Phi, psi and omega in degrees: 000148182241163186298330183269006178260329184222146164252131178234125172246124175247119172251110183238129180251134172245121174252104186269133173266184188291345183266354180096357177286148178236132169264126192247136177227129179245125177248113183251124178257123178236109183253122179305122172269333185233139190292326185273357186241120172223168187270130175250335175222162180217144180234140173240123177247121181248125179275075176200143183254357178266031185266132182221166170052065179269132179225144181211145176201158169244190184283359179256349180125201187303142181230002180289118170271312177198152169232114191245106175284143177224170194299333185237000182198173177234129184254120179251122173253124181249152182224134184253118176284341179222077187293156180271126186251141171120151181291137172078357175276142195250131171249116182260132168211166193228147186223125175236140175201175177238134175250110181285143182061034177296318171254125190249140180272125181226104176062245182262006184235160173248132179248128183243117175245117188282137174292152175278138174250140176266107181276139169293337182238110188308330193267006179302138182266128179238125178241135179232139178233133180235142178235114183227154178302142181292339178295343174302338179101188185275159174287115185257345184204134170219129176278000178227152177290147179261129176286312188210137186217107179217169186254131177217110177053056177062019172235143175264118179259127186238130172241139179248146178285149185302328183287334184285337189261016168289336167263181188274111177293126172229133187232141172229128175258134180131144189279334176197167174237138182238130184243134163280133184232131177233127181236138173239140172234132174247122176243146183224127176254095179284358185273167183269004174232151178297149181207161173268134175237134177260138177228150186280148166233153182311128186258172167290147170220180175285003177236001186198141174240137189237142170231126179265152184253325188205139173228115179231102006277168184284137178288152176296323182195166172227141177229164173256133169271188189292330186273356184100355180295140166269123183247120185260133189255131177236142176265135183230128182279166183303142178052022176269142172247136177219147178252131177243140174241127180239131181229138176192188173231144176245121178262107180268130186225165172306153183300131171249103185296123183238105179311121182229130183268123179234161172271103183301331180298335174290330187257014179230011176269157176299147173211171176302121181096349187237072192273081186301324182265005169311131181307308186298330181281310190286331177300318186280316187292338178289353175250004181237127178225014170232156169306321185285324182287330172290315176307315184291322185294313186301312186293321177282339184274310185278147175241133182278131180259103180294329189292341182271357187300318177283352175228044185297135168217139186282131188255327192095165183291324188294308176299315178310316188282336177278334188226065190289337178284348181249062183240147165243186182303323176301322179285321174297325184282313178307309187298314176303311187296316179296311182292323173299310180294326174296331173282355183075028179252112183305131186209156178207174182255138169254132168238133182191224180230126170249108193287132171202144170256019177222099181297336180278324178281323178225082191294119168217179180231105187276349177281341178234192174259028174286123186256183183250155179234140173210161186262164159219152184230156183275124180266109187294333181288309176278350182057043185212163182272147181235117178270144182222164179219088180299325178309309185283333171295324177292317181282344177261008174057037169122008169289133192275111176246032175260317184298322186188160179264159167282192185262031183236017176249125185251125185273126172261309180224159185238117171252114183227297177296325181231149179273349187240331196255137351280154169297133190285167173304147184104338181266002190244076193247151169276336175200163192284351182273346181283140174259128184236359178250113176233119181227134180205159174303139182274140172263341173228147180257130179292125176241081188285165167277138185272119179263150182289157170300142185262139181231116182233162172251127178226111190054246183258026181234151167254125186258106172262126186242146178261102183282357184277164182262029172216167186272151182247130184306163176301152178230152173263131186242116176267130169259108201301328182259030181207158181274357185278140174230136186243137171246120180282170170276173171296137183274104170315162173298137180059026176269172176213164178235138186238121187241132175276142174299138183285152182262136182239164177291165176307312178285332167299319181297336180287344182294141182303325185287349175253025168292337180222159169251135173250118183261127177239115184213154183287149174213182180292343181260010188106210180278139173250134175243119183245126177261127183244128175296134177264100183298329174302327185290311178297318181294308180303319177295324176291324183292309182301320180295319185287321178294325179293316178292328176295309184299314178298329175289317175304309186299313178306310184302315181297315179303314187291321184276353181279125183297143174273137181286135173266000000 
């Protein structure tokens, strides 16, 4: 069939049951554009192998000629015993079949990947309607735009516009995905002096929230660096080796944009693997001026090499652009970050874990600690970081992971100020054969008791500590007898914030109302008011009293020594 011979409209409806199986109905309209040419046969190729119970008919009866299952697709051949003849005459026919496991349950979510249709006429118009049980949850991810989404009789009805289904539709239903995470770290201090060693643990981001269950041994403290990494600090004696186990849960959810002020110069400079000023890079970046254009270039240029997974080594953007067919996720990521930085778009790398049970569609290596990498760029409109995954768009042959990510990406570390530091979990091994990263869907959710922030005074500082195994949001602290208001950063698990006491003038400090500082801030139990002695008040009061006594004494001496007139 040629484009100028027929107009084709396919209306496809998917009705999904509670088991994830879909009853599919296709209504196909074939209109003749030339009077002498008409269709005797029609072929439909569906890229899915779980197709069963195929039936088809037109107004004259059965039209099924053959159904041919193949390794990666199903071909359905139709035959019209009484074809429609004549220009502008329309042949309407219907096809029904079942796709088993069309929707797959993954933890807390249902994932639906629509099969691709090979149309004999590229200009054929395709309309898709989906009906799913409302118990599947809200739509949390869609790789294509949705035209309409509404609820009818405990079913969610979704309609796609014809233009949107030209790409590969992937939908995820469910409000969040919760993973159990268990990490092992082997640390060694070869030096003759004791030292603190920091290791990264998965942090909170705008896409995930982390609650920890156990630290064994417990770290001295946990701090957040400028990129948002959480670094747990452990004290190690000379020549000592220790093994650390960290267990917790990561809840991945749709993005919550968190406006963040950054220094763009930090995230546009060259780093190892990010050769921003390389001639090969600058020539390409000069033609690309948006994150989307850079993303599309990376997806279309690089080819994922599955043979390299078990011998992965990071090559950098320069090597990736010169050897585009020998790429893994690191090359897709490094090339995006480098081209973005070269175009003065702040960008950085995420290294973590991406869950998939299909290694060909979403390549990861579940048998070792080979992790996944993907980039993020700074969106000037929302003033926030946006994560994307060009690797998965390439390996899925067209699922859009630029607009948003699904709920299967877990951030372990963020590389922005440095392209390498900190090394992610999985890099702290006793030997190369050890598996140290374990991730799986959670069956139970951790519901910890919230402990109040602890407030202590150390010298001239107030130290606020978070005793919880999860982060506490930023807090506003009012100093009641001062005009100063302080907004803290987020408190990481076991983290702390140090606040210096405000300084007063000598005469202000003498006032009775300033004998103490009162700090007021919110906590899990409501407001906490902490009273701290103002040492300057008592010191300056003592000085003032001493000076006054001294003056009185001198005055008394003078008065005593003055001769009396007779």
